[in-house]
N, CA, C and O of each residue as an XYZ file, in Angstrom:
904
protein
N     107.548    104.445    117.178
C     108.821    104.652    116.506
C     108.715    104.149    115.066
O     108.376    102.989    114.836
N     108.999    105.006    114.116
C     108.995    104.602    112.720
C     110.323    103.907    112.387
O     111.227    103.866    113.221
N     110.437    103.375    111.199
C     111.652    102.669    110.798
C     112.316    103.395    109.635
O     111.658    104.118    108.887
N     113.624    103.196    109.489
C     114.339    103.742    108.341
C     113.976    102.934    107.094
O     113.523    101.794    107.201
N     114.171    103.513    105.936
C     113.788    102.809    104.717
C     114.557    103.359    103.526
O     115.115    104.456    103.570
N     114.571    102.561    102.455
C     115.011    103.012    101.141
C     113.777    103.091    100.258
O     112.782    102.412    100.510
N     113.839    103.908     99.237
C     112.650    104.082     98.411
C     113.021    104.246     96.945
O     113.994    104.917     96.602
N     112.222    103.617     96.089
C     112.309    103.825     94.647
C     110.910    104.170     94.159
O     109.985    103.368     94.295
N     110.755    105.352     93.596
C     109.431    105.804     93.159
C     109.286    105.620     91.657
O     109.773    106.426     90.863
N     108.607    104.543     91.287
C     108.344    104.290     89.880
C     107.073    104.946     89.385
O     106.685    104.763     88.232
N     106.416    105.717     90.258
C     105.246    106.466     89.859
C     103.923    105.765     90.080
O     102.865    106.368     89.899
N     103.966    104.487     90.471
C     102.739    103.721     90.646
C     102.290    103.654     92.087
O     102.757    104.428     92.922
N     101.385    102.734     92.391
C     100.891    102.575     93.764
C     101.984    102.046     94.688
O     103.026    101.594     94.214
N     101.757    102.096     96.005
C     102.794    101.682     96.953
C     103.007    100.172     96.979
O     102.065     99.392     96.844
N     104.258     99.782     97.155
C     104.624     98.395     97.415
C     105.650     98.411     98.538
O     106.739     98.964     98.382
N     105.306     97.810     99.662
C     106.185     97.754    100.831
C     106.862     96.389    100.846
O     106.193     95.357    100.876
N     108.203     96.390    100.824
C     108.990     95.166    100.642
C     109.906     94.958    101.848
O     110.769     95.790    102.129
N     109.715     93.843    102.559
C     110.384     93.610    103.838
C     111.412     92.481    103.742
O     111.104     91.377    103.295
N     112.632     92.782    104.170
C     113.723     91.798    104.112
C     113.621     90.790    105.247
O     112.808     90.940    106.160
N     114.458     89.761    105.176
C     114.434     88.680    106.150
C     115.426     88.863    107.285
O     116.165     89.846    107.343
N     115.422     87.891    108.186
C     116.319     87.879    109.343
C     117.765     87.789    108.870
O     118.100     86.981    108.004
N     118.621     88.639    109.455
C     120.041     88.607    109.126
C     120.417     89.392    107.895
O     121.586     89.416    107.508
N     119.443     90.039    107.268
C     119.705     90.834    106.068
C     119.493     92.312    106.393
O     119.541     92.708    107.558
N     119.260     93.116    105.375
C     118.987     94.539    105.548
C     118.194     95.004    104.335
O     117.928     94.227    103.418
N     117.824     96.263    104.341
C     117.086     96.810    103.206
C     117.878     96.672    101.906
O     117.295     96.520    100.833
N     119.206     96.726    102.005
C     120.043     96.605    100.813
C     119.878     95.256    100.132
O     120.130     95.126     98.934
N     119.456     94.250    100.894
C     119.312     92.906    100.349
C     118.203     92.835     99.295
O     118.374     92.188     98.262
N     117.080     93.487     99.547
C     115.941     93.425     98.632
C     115.759     94.682     97.782
O     114.961     94.689     96.845
N     116.493     95.735     98.106
C     116.297     96.979     97.356
C     116.475     96.806     95.843
O     115.745     97.447     95.088
N     117.411     95.971     95.359
C     117.530     95.799     93.905
C     116.237     95.341     93.231
O     116.039     95.597     92.044
N     115.353     94.667     93.974
C     114.079     94.238     93.393
C     113.175     95.422     93.076
O     112.245     95.301     92.279
N     113.444     96.554     93.693
C     112.568     97.716     93.496
C     112.635     98.253     92.073
O     111.755     99.005     91.653
N     113.663     97.877     91.336
C     113.767     98.318     89.935
C     113.592     97.146     88.973
O     113.839     97.283     87.775
N     113.174     96.012     89.484
C     113.036     94.817     88.650
C     111.705     94.826     87.903
O     110.645     94.870     88.526
N     111.753     94.785     86.610
C     110.590     94.536     85.759
C     109.334     95.199     86.306
O     109.280     96.421     86.437
N     108.321     94.391     86.625
C     107.022     94.932     87.023
C     107.071     95.694     88.341
O     106.294     96.630     88.530
N     107.960     95.323     89.257
C     108.023     96.000     90.556
C     108.517     97.428     90.389
O     108.163     98.308     91.174
N     109.328     97.657     89.376
C     109.910     98.976     89.171
C     108.915    100.077     88.908
O     109.249    101.254     89.042
N     107.696     99.724     88.534
C     106.698    100.761     88.263
C     105.923    101.173     89.518
O     105.094    102.082     89.474
N     106.198    100.505     90.621
C     105.560    100.856     91.888
C     106.365    101.911     92.640
O     107.536    102.148     92.341
N     105.727    102.529     93.606
C     106.468    103.324     94.590
C     106.883    102.345     95.687
O     106.130    102.084     96.626
N     108.086    101.814     95.551
C     108.526    100.737     96.428
C     109.275    101.297     97.632
O     110.262    102.019     97.488
N     108.792    100.955     98.809
C     109.418    101.341    100.072
C     110.014    100.078    100.683
O     109.311     99.091    100.896
N     111.316    100.118    100.964
C     112.027     98.952    101.512
C     112.521     99.310    102.914
O     113.602     99.880    103.061
N     111.737     98.980    103.945
C     112.116     99.344    105.314
C     113.296     98.536    105.850
O     113.615     97.452    105.361
N     113.922     99.102    106.863
C     115.073     98.496    107.534
C     114.623     97.976    108.890
O     114.104     98.740    109.704
N     114.814     96.691    109.141
C     114.459     96.140    110.450
C     115.260     96.839    111.544
O     116.431     97.155    111.336
N     114.656     97.086    112.701
C     115.295     97.938    113.713
C     116.370     97.281    114.564
O     117.246     97.976    115.079
N     116.331     95.953    114.729
C     117.250     95.290    115.648
C     118.540     94.897    114.931
O     118.514     94.110    113.984
N     119.668     95.447    115.386
C     120.959     95.080    114.823
C     121.408     93.719    115.365
O     121.270     93.436    116.555
N     121.937     92.896    114.486
C     122.488     91.598    114.884
C     124.009     91.718    114.886
O     124.622     92.011    113.859
N     124.605     91.490    116.048
C     126.057     91.596    116.180
C     126.656     90.229    116.454
O     126.108     89.439    117.222
N     127.789     89.959    115.817
C     128.505     88.703    116.031
C     129.996     88.975    115.937
O     130.470     89.565    114.967
N     130.734     88.538    116.958
C     132.180     88.784    117.018
C     132.507     90.266    116.889
O     133.481     90.655    116.245
N     131.668     91.078    117.518
C     131.941     92.511    117.569
C     131.588     93.287    116.313
O     131.901     94.474    116.219
N     130.949     92.652    115.354
C     130.572     93.378    114.144
C     129.099     93.140    113.811
O     128.516     92.128    114.199
N     128.520     94.080    113.095
C     127.123     93.974    112.683
C     127.032     93.051    111.474
O     127.711     93.264    110.469
N     126.187     92.023    111.577
C     126.071     91.050    110.486
C     124.691     91.082    109.833
O     124.430     90.312    108.908
N     123.822     91.945    110.292
C     122.494     92.047    109.698
C     121.516     92.652    110.670
O     121.898     93.233    111.686
N     120.236     92.507    110.344
C     119.173     93.079    111.155
C     118.044     92.065    111.332
O     117.951     91.080    110.598
N     117.200     92.325    112.311
C     116.068     91.443    112.591
C     114.838     92.270    112.939
O     114.934     93.334    113.550
N     113.678     91.752    112.534
C     112.401     92.325    112.977
C     112.069     91.808    114.377
O     111.498     92.525    115.199
N     112.430     90.574    114.626
C     112.305     89.949    115.933
C     113.221     88.721    115.925
O     113.549     88.198    114.860
N     113.632     88.261    117.108
C     113.403     88.813    118.442
C     114.170     90.120    118.638
O     115.069     90.448    117.863
N     113.811     90.842    119.659
C     114.453     92.131    119.919
C     115.496     92.051    121.036
O     116.288     92.980    121.195
N     115.515     90.965    121.812
C     116.471     90.840    122.916
C     117.693     90.057    122.456
O     117.605     89.219    121.559
N     118.827     90.337    123.077
C     120.086     89.712    122.666
C     120.079     88.203    122.867
O     120.643     87.468    122.056
N     119.442     87.731    123.947
C     119.382     86.287    124.187
C     118.571     85.612    123.079
O     118.925     84.530    122.611
N     117.492     86.254    122.670
C     116.680     85.705    121.592
C     117.436     85.680    120.273
O     117.326     84.727    119.502
N     118.208     86.737    120.018
C     119.020     86.787    118.798
C     120.040     85.649    118.792
O     120.268     85.018    117.760
N     120.650     85.392    119.946
C     121.641     84.316    120.017
C     120.987     82.965    119.731
O     121.566     82.128    119.039
N     119.780     82.752    120.265
C     119.072     81.493    119.988
C     118.668     81.403    118.517
O     118.651     80.319    117.934
N     118.343     82.550    117.928
C     117.979     82.560    116.512
C     119.176     82.228    115.628
O     119.030     81.605    114.576
N     120.352     82.648    116.063
C     121.564     82.392    115.289
C     122.080     80.971    115.476
O     122.560     80.349    114.528
N     121.981     80.457    116.703
C     122.646     79.186    116.993
C     121.734     78.122    117.601
O     122.141     76.969    117.744
N     120.504     78.499    117.959
C     119.604     77.549    118.620
C     118.417     77.197    117.757
O     118.478     77.253    116.529
N     117.340     76.835    118.419
C     116.155     76.388    117.700
C     115.018     77.382    117.717
O     113.851     76.993    117.721
N     115.345     78.668    117.727
C     114.311     79.697    117.862
C     113.216     79.537    116.815
O     112.039     79.709    117.132
N     113.571     79.215    115.587
C     112.604     79.176    114.491
C     111.978     77.790    114.272
O     111.255     77.586    113.297
N     112.253     76.845    115.173
C     111.762     75.484    114.971
C     110.243     75.374    115.119
O     109.595     74.642    114.371
N     109.683     76.098    116.078
C     108.251     75.990    116.376
C     107.589     77.352    116.297
O     106.995     77.825    117.266
N     107.695     77.971    115.150
C     107.199     79.331    114.982
C     105.713     79.460    115.257
O     105.278     80.452    115.842
N     104.931     78.480    114.847
C     103.479     78.597    115.025
C     103.081     78.648    116.491
O     101.976     79.081    116.817
N     103.983     78.202    117.393
C     103.683     78.168    118.816
C     104.094     79.442    119.547
O     103.777     79.598    120.726
N     104.794     80.357    118.871
C     105.269     81.560    119.560
C     104.631     82.808    118.958
O     104.256     82.833    117.786
N     104.518     83.842    119.789
C     103.973     85.131    119.358
C     104.852     86.221    119.965
O     104.441     86.899    120.907
N     106.063     86.391    119.426
C     107.032     87.295    120.038
C     106.581     88.747    119.971
O     105.988     89.165    118.976
N     106.857     89.527    121.030
C     106.462     90.933    121.031
C     106.997     91.693    119.820
O     106.330     92.593    119.309
N     108.192     91.336    119.360
C     108.786     92.047    118.228
C     107.974     91.951    116.960
O     108.094     92.808    116.084
N     107.138     90.913    116.838
C     106.297     90.772    115.653
C     105.272     91.898    115.573
O     105.166     92.578    114.552
N     104.524     92.088    116.645
C     103.515     93.162    116.655
C     104.173     94.540    116.739
O     103.643     95.514    116.205
N     105.320     94.623    117.407
C     106.034     95.897    117.472
C     106.491     96.323    116.080
O     106.380     97.494    115.715
N     107.005     95.370    115.307
C     107.446     95.675    113.944
C     106.276     96.167    113.100
O     106.408     97.122    112.335
N     105.135     95.508    113.244
C     103.945     95.905    112.507
C     103.533     97.330    112.859
O     103.227     98.127    111.973
N     103.524     97.650    114.148
C     103.129     98.998    114.577
C     104.104    100.052    114.052
O     103.693    101.139    113.643
N     105.390     99.725    114.065
C     106.394    100.665    113.559
C     106.248    100.873    112.054
O     106.402    101.990    111.561
N     105.957     99.815    111.338
C     105.754     99.936    109.898
C     104.544    100.796    109.580
O     104.591    101.640    108.685
N     103.457    100.580    110.318
C     102.255    101.380    110.072
C     102.492    102.853    110.372
O     101.948    103.723    109.693
N     103.301    103.134    111.386
C     103.649    104.525    111.683
C     104.418    105.146    110.522
O     104.173    106.291    110.143
N     105.352    104.375    109.961
C     106.126    104.853    108.815
C     105.226    105.056    107.598
O     105.317    106.074    106.912
N     104.366    104.090    107.339
C     103.458    104.160    106.196
C     102.533    105.373    106.295
O     102.309    106.078    105.311
N     102.006    105.603    107.485
C     101.118    106.751    107.671
C     101.879    108.064    107.542
O     101.351    109.044    107.015
N     103.123    108.081    108.024
C     103.932    109.300    107.895
C     104.227    109.609    106.431
O     104.326    110.774    106.046
N     104.367    108.573    105.622
C     104.608    108.747    104.185
C     103.317    109.011    103.408
O     103.338    109.278    102.206
N     102.191    108.928    104.127
C     100.869    109.130    103.535
C     100.604    108.168    102.374
O     100.043    108.541    101.343
N     101.026    106.918    102.579
C     100.762    105.890    101.577
C      99.306    105.434    101.687
O      98.773    105.292    102.788
N      98.687    105.212    100.563
C      97.310    104.720    100.523
C      97.337    103.209    100.724
O      97.636    102.467     99.789
N      97.028    102.745    101.939
C      97.118    101.315    102.226
C      96.110    100.503    101.417
O      96.364     99.337    101.113
N      94.978    101.095    101.065
C      93.975    100.364    100.282
C      94.487    100.027     98.884
O      93.979     99.112     98.237
N      95.481    100.758     98.424
C      96.035    100.529     97.087
C      97.426     99.911     97.154
O      98.100     99.774     96.133
N      97.855     99.539     98.363
C      99.231     99.081     98.568
C      99.350     97.566     98.508
O      98.428     96.836     98.872
N     100.505     97.116     98.041
C     100.879     95.710     98.096
C     101.927     95.559     99.192
O     102.893     96.319     99.241
N     101.736     94.581    100.069
C     102.716     94.286    101.107
C     103.426     92.992    100.730
O     102.784     91.981    100.447
N     104.745     93.033    100.729
C     105.544     91.883    100.319
C     106.687     91.679    101.305
O     107.163     92.629    101.926
N     107.120     90.436    101.440
C     108.248     90.171    102.321
C     108.867     88.824    102.036
O     108.225     87.926    101.491
N     110.122     88.699    102.414
C     110.864     87.450    102.275
C     111.162     86.868    103.641
O     111.690     87.570    104.504
N     110.835     85.596    103.859
C     111.177     84.877    105.076
C     110.564     85.565    106.298
O     109.339     85.651    106.394
N     111.373     86.050    107.222
C     110.836     86.759    108.373
C     110.061     87.999    107.927
O     109.073     88.375    108.558
N     110.502     88.627    106.853
C     109.788     89.777    106.323
C     108.392     89.425    105.854
O     107.482     90.249    105.945
N     108.208     88.189    105.343
C     106.876     87.743    104.938
C     105.955     87.629    106.148
O     104.770     87.952    106.067
N     106.502     87.169    107.266
C     105.707     87.067    108.494
C     105.263     88.454    108.958
O     104.117     88.641    109.366
N     106.169     89.416    108.894
C     105.840     90.772    109.319
C     104.859     91.423    108.344
O     103.995     92.198    108.756
N     104.988     91.113    107.063
C     104.053     91.646    106.074
C     102.636     91.166    106.361
O     101.689     91.952    106.315
N     102.491     89.878    106.656
C     101.164     89.340    106.959
C     100.643     89.883    108.282
O      99.458     90.192    108.403
N     101.510     89.999    109.262
C     101.116     90.587    110.553
C     100.607     92.013    110.355
O      99.634     92.423    110.988
N     101.265     92.762    109.480
C     100.860     94.146    109.231
C      99.517     94.200    108.510
O      98.688     95.063    108.799
N      99.304     93.281    107.574
C      98.011     93.216    106.892
C      96.889     92.910    107.879
O      95.806     93.488    107.788
N      97.144     92.003    108.823
C      96.150     91.690    109.839
C      95.898     92.879    110.756
O      94.759     93.145    111.137
N      96.965     93.593    111.110
C      96.804     94.783    111.947
C      95.965     95.841    111.238
O      95.106     96.473    111.854
N      96.211     96.032    109.953
C      95.396     96.971    109.175
C      93.937     96.535    109.158
O      93.031     97.356    109.304
N      93.720     95.232    108.980
C      92.348     94.719    108.891
C      91.570     94.961    110.175
O      90.363     95.200    110.132
N      92.248     94.903    111.315
C      91.557     95.169    112.583
C      91.161     96.635    112.698
O      90.302     96.984    113.509
N      91.779     97.496    111.894
C      91.450     98.921    111.869
C      90.440     99.258    110.764
O      90.103    100.422    110.550
N      89.971     98.229    110.075
C      89.038     98.470    108.981
C      89.710     98.846    107.680
O      89.054     99.315    106.751
N      91.033     98.639    107.606
C      91.786     98.902    106.376
C      92.407     97.587    105.915
O      92.671     96.694    106.720
N      92.635     97.482    104.616
C      93.304     96.288    104.093
C      94.177     96.696    102.920
O      93.849     97.628    102.185
N      95.315     95.981    102.742
C      96.119     96.226    101.541
C      95.409     95.663    100.316
O      94.399     94.969    100.430
N      95.951     95.974     99.150
C      95.369     95.470     97.907
C      95.755     94.016     97.671
O      94.978     93.251     97.100
N      96.955     93.632     98.110
C      97.434     92.261     97.911
C      98.613     92.000     98.828
O      99.202     92.922     99.394
N      98.947     90.710     98.963
C     100.089     90.272     99.759
C     100.988     89.383     98.904
O     100.508     88.592     98.092
N     102.310     89.527     99.100
C     103.289     88.661     98.461
C     104.171     88.079     99.561
O     104.842     88.818    100.282
N     104.169     86.753     99.689
C     104.882     86.078    100.770
C     105.914     85.123    100.176
O     105.586     84.009     99.769
N     107.179     85.585    100.133
C     108.271     84.763     99.631
C     108.843     83.936    100.780
O     109.354     84.503    101.746
N     108.767     82.614    100.695
C     109.417     81.711    101.667
C     109.078     82.080    103.101
O     109.965     82.180    103.948
N     107.801     82.280    103.372
C     107.361     82.639    104.715
C     106.979     81.434    105.545
O     107.218     80.291    105.156
N     106.378     81.708    106.704
C     105.996     80.642    107.621
C     104.856     81.123    108.495
O     104.632     82.323    108.654
N     104.138     80.159    109.061
C     103.084     80.455    110.024
C     103.715     80.715    111.379
O     104.489     79.902    111.884
N     103.377     81.856    111.964
C     103.829     82.204    113.306
C     102.602     82.685    114.075
O     101.582     83.027    113.476
N     102.703     82.710    115.403
C     101.561     83.160    116.214
C     100.303     82.425    115.764
O      99.261     83.038    115.529
N     100.416     81.096    115.648
C      99.383     80.295    115.010
C      97.982     80.503    115.555
O      97.035     80.637    114.780
N      97.830     80.531    116.875
C      96.507     80.691    117.458
C      95.864     82.016    117.093
O      94.708     82.056    116.674
N      96.605     83.095    117.251
C      96.057     84.439    116.977
C      95.808     84.623    115.492
O      94.764     85.143    115.097
N      96.764     84.199    114.656
C      96.567     84.333    113.212
C      95.359     83.516    112.751
O      94.578     83.970    111.914
N      95.213     82.319    113.298
C      94.090     81.475    112.906
C      92.760     82.147    113.242
O      91.813     82.082    112.458
N      92.691     82.790    114.400
C      91.447     83.461    114.814
C      91.135     84.670    113.942
O      89.968     84.999    113.729
N      92.175     85.335    113.436
C      91.974     86.606    112.745
C      92.068     86.530    111.230
O      91.776     87.516    110.553
N      92.470     85.380    110.676
C      92.734     85.319    109.246
C      91.491     85.606    108.405
O      91.607     86.030    107.255
N      90.303     85.378    108.971
C      89.078     85.660    108.224
C      88.962     87.137    107.851
O      88.232     87.492    106.926
N      89.681     87.992    108.571
C      89.654     89.429    108.276
C      90.263     89.729    106.908
O      90.047     90.804    106.348
N      91.028     88.770    106.372
C      91.655     88.941    105.057
C      90.939     88.133    103.978
O      91.483     87.931    102.892
N      89.734     87.674    104.268
C      88.976     86.883    103.301
C      88.837     87.632    101.978
O      88.460     88.804    101.954
N      89.142     86.947    100.885
C      89.055     87.535     99.560
C      90.298     88.275     99.119
O      90.369     88.718     97.972
N      91.293     88.426    100.004
C      92.512     89.159     99.656
C      93.391     88.330     98.719
O      93.651     87.163     99.014
N      93.857     88.891     97.602
C      94.794     88.167     96.733
C      96.156     87.993     97.423
O      96.737     88.957     97.923
N      96.650     86.760     97.442
C      97.932     86.451     98.087
C      98.768     85.597     97.140
O      98.300     84.582     96.624
N     100.013     86.021     96.919
C     100.980     85.195     96.200
C     101.937     84.619     97.228
O     102.518     85.356     98.026
N     102.103     83.290     97.211
C     103.008     82.613     98.133
C     103.958     81.730     97.345
O     103.531     80.984     96.464
N     105.249     81.811     97.661
C     106.236     80.928     97.042
C     107.058     80.240     98.123
O     107.238     80.773     99.218
N     107.558     79.037     97.796
C     108.418     78.314     98.735
C     109.239     77.293     97.967
O     108.746     76.656     97.036
N     110.498     77.144     98.365
C     111.389     76.188     97.728
C     111.189     74.773     98.260
O     111.023     74.570     99.462
N     111.205     73.805     97.361
C     111.038     72.401     97.765
C     112.169     71.921     98.664
O     111.996     70.987     99.447
N     113.336     72.568     98.546
C     114.508     72.112     99.291
C     114.992     73.172    100.285
O     116.182     73.268    100.583
N     114.051     73.953    100.784
C     114.383     75.006    101.742
C     114.862     74.378    103.046
O     114.131     73.623    103.686
N     116.100     74.697    103.436
C     116.658     74.168    104.681
C     116.613     75.192    105.813
O     116.969     74.871    106.947
N     116.184     76.413    105.521
C     116.067     77.448    106.552
C     114.668     77.421    107.156
O     114.515     77.315    108.373
N     113.653     77.517    106.310
C     112.262     77.326    106.711
C     111.730     76.177    105.853
O     111.390     76.367    104.685
N     111.664     75.010    106.434
C     111.295     73.810    105.684
C     109.943     73.984    104.993
O     109.112     74.774    105.441
N     109.723     73.247    103.900
C     108.460     73.367    103.169
C     107.214     73.211    104.036
O     106.174     73.788    103.720
N     107.297     72.437    105.132
C     106.134     72.280    106.006
C     105.682     73.624    106.568
O     104.491     73.827    106.803
N     106.631     74.551    106.789
C     106.265     75.875    107.279
C     105.399     76.601    106.257
O     104.402     77.233    106.604
N     105.796     76.499    104.991
C     104.998     77.103    103.940
C     103.639     76.444    103.818
O     102.636     77.110    103.562
N     103.611     75.118    104.005
C     102.344     74.397    103.954
C     101.401     74.811    105.068
O     100.208     75.004    104.835
N     101.931     74.947    106.282
C     101.111     75.400    107.415
C     100.535     76.788    107.146
O      99.362     77.047    107.414
N     101.369     77.670    106.618
C     100.920     79.023    106.314
C      99.832     79.002    105.241
O      98.809     79.674    105.367
N     100.067     78.223    104.187
C      99.094     78.150    103.104
C      97.734     77.663    103.566
O      96.705     78.182    103.134
N      97.727     76.667    104.442
C      96.448     76.144    104.938
C      95.686     77.194    105.729
O      94.464     77.284    105.617
N      96.391     77.992    106.528
C      95.708     79.042    107.286
C      95.174     80.130    106.361
O      94.081     80.651    106.582
N      95.933     80.474    105.334
C      95.452     81.459    104.372
C      94.195     80.952    103.678
O      93.245     81.708    103.475
N      94.192     79.680    103.316
C      93.023     79.104    102.661
C      91.818     79.065    103.601
O      90.699     79.375    103.192
N      92.046     78.685    104.853
C      90.947     78.643    105.822
C      90.348     80.033    106.037
O      89.150     80.180    106.276
N      91.213     81.051    105.945
C      90.739     82.415    106.121
C      90.012     82.977    104.911
O      89.452     84.072    104.968
N      90.022     82.231    103.821
C      89.311     82.679    102.631
C      90.125     83.562    101.710
O      89.562     84.224    100.838
N      91.444     83.588    101.883
C      92.298     84.378    100.986
C      92.305     83.749     99.593
O      92.165     82.534     99.452
N      92.468     84.574     98.582
C      92.598     84.068     97.213
C      94.084     83.847     96.949
O      94.790     84.729     96.460
N      94.532     82.647     97.287
C      95.965     82.339     97.312
C      96.429     81.717     96.008
O      95.785     80.823     95.457
N      97.565     82.213     95.526
C      98.248     81.605     94.391
C      99.603     81.111     94.889
O     100.432     81.902     95.338
N      99.823     79.812     94.809
C     101.042     79.223     95.364
C     101.966     78.756     94.249
O     101.539     78.130     93.279
N     103.252     79.080     94.418
C     104.258     78.630     93.454
C     105.390     77.953     94.214
O     106.102     78.592     94.989
N     105.546     76.653     93.985
C     106.639     75.885     94.584
C     107.737     75.728     93.541
O     107.460     75.424     92.381
N     108.970     75.933     93.950
C     110.071     75.878     92.992
C     111.169     74.931     93.470
O     111.290     74.643     94.661
N     111.959     74.457     92.518
C     113.070     73.556     92.833
C     114.266     74.381     93.293
O     115.148     74.719     92.503
N     114.279     74.695     94.572
C     115.356     75.503     95.120
C     115.232     75.562     96.623
O     114.387     74.894     97.219
N     116.090     76.374     97.236
C     116.102     76.485     98.685
C     115.497     77.813     99.115
O     114.423     78.185     98.642
N     116.166     78.524     99.999
C     115.615     79.717    100.639
C     116.018     80.949     99.848
O     117.097     81.501    100.066
N     115.168     81.384     98.937
C     115.525     82.531     98.113
C     114.383     82.969     97.223
O     113.259     82.479     97.328
N     114.704     83.918     96.329
C     113.727     84.451     95.381
C     114.352     84.369     93.989
O     114.844     85.374     93.476
N     114.338     83.197     93.378
C     114.946     83.058     92.052
C     114.106     83.757     90.982
O     112.982     84.189     91.236
N     114.670     83.856     89.802
C     114.021     84.576     88.711
C     112.668     83.966     88.359
O     111.741     84.696     88.010
N     112.538     82.662     88.441
C     111.261     82.040     88.101
C     110.156     82.463     89.070
O     108.994     82.574     88.680
N     110.519     82.696     90.323
C     109.545     83.182     91.298
C     109.140     84.620     90.967
O     107.963     84.975     91.033
N     110.124     85.436     90.611
C     109.823     86.820     90.247
C     108.915     86.885     89.029
O     108.026     87.735     88.959
N     109.133     85.993     88.071
C     108.283     85.958     86.889
C     106.842     85.638     87.260
O     105.918     86.284     86.767
N     106.641     84.642     88.129
C     105.296     84.299     88.581
C     104.683     85.436     89.390
O     103.486     85.705     89.296
N     105.518     86.097     90.183
C     105.053     87.221     90.990
C     104.582     88.364     90.090
O     103.569     89.003     90.374
N     105.307     88.617     89.020
C     104.915     89.673     88.084
C     103.574     89.355     87.434
O     102.749     90.250     87.246
N     103.350     88.097     87.092
C     102.061     87.692     86.532
C     100.944     87.922     87.544
O      99.859     88.384     87.192
N     101.221     87.596     88.798
C     100.249     87.821     89.872
C      99.920     89.307     89.999
O      98.748     89.677     90.072
N     100.946     90.159     90.025
C     100.714     91.598     90.157
C      99.905     92.141     88.986
O      99.037     92.996     89.162
N     100.191     91.644     87.808
C      99.434     92.062     86.630
C      97.964     91.675     86.766
O      97.078     92.451     86.407
N      97.710     90.482     87.282
C      96.339     90.025     87.460
C      95.624     90.822     88.552
O      94.429     91.098     88.449
N      96.364     91.186     89.592
C      95.771     92.016     90.664
C      95.355     93.372     90.082
O      94.261     93.867     90.351
N      96.242     93.960     89.285
C      95.970     95.286     88.724
C      94.778     95.269     87.774
O      94.038     96.249     87.691
N      94.589     94.170     87.064
C      93.487     94.084     86.106
C      92.237     93.459     86.697
O      91.217     93.330     86.021
N      92.323     93.070     87.967
C      91.163     92.518     88.641
C      90.885     91.072     88.333
O      89.795     90.577     88.619
N      91.856     90.376     87.749
C      91.661     88.953     87.429
C      91.677     88.100     88.680
O      90.959     87.104     88.771
N      92.488     88.484     89.634
C      92.581     87.736     90.886
C      92.115     88.596     92.043
O      92.118     88.144     93.188
């Protein structure tokens, strides 16, 4: 099953941009016309699982896919021990994204995969899935992400050795604490990724200073500096 998406075609190579838990494609779509990102063919997919609260839709999720899991994610400790869990929705989301990407005939070797929060986890999962097929994206951008499926990711991260990765995380993030970003960064480093990390004085978001650093990273990727 493919996923719905929004698209802005700036005429350049593909950039797949994934929103976080409780949001939608509309949340990140404005970035598709921002400065350096605007020159890419930016595809902003929509997570498939609707989140309902008090009888109304309040957002979407890549995982979990079951209602009990969604309730724990909203009110419980679902995200407390991410590195210890490997939810089916993670790999399902990756497979659905790859189906969409292939249907759009995007060149994955020239593509940048980016995501915020839960979207960053799915972006990395998708890069790993591509690597197991002998394909790899050109670069990864992980805004305020976290290590999940720790055992499996740790075993497979070497498949992304040499891949340029931009990672950002807020020092005062109360949604995914900085330790989550630290755990993720260490695994990326162990796997041999060429990681550029930017820590900012803020919480769970993508402030302008992060976008500026991200644009510098993309410029360096395009020119082969990183």
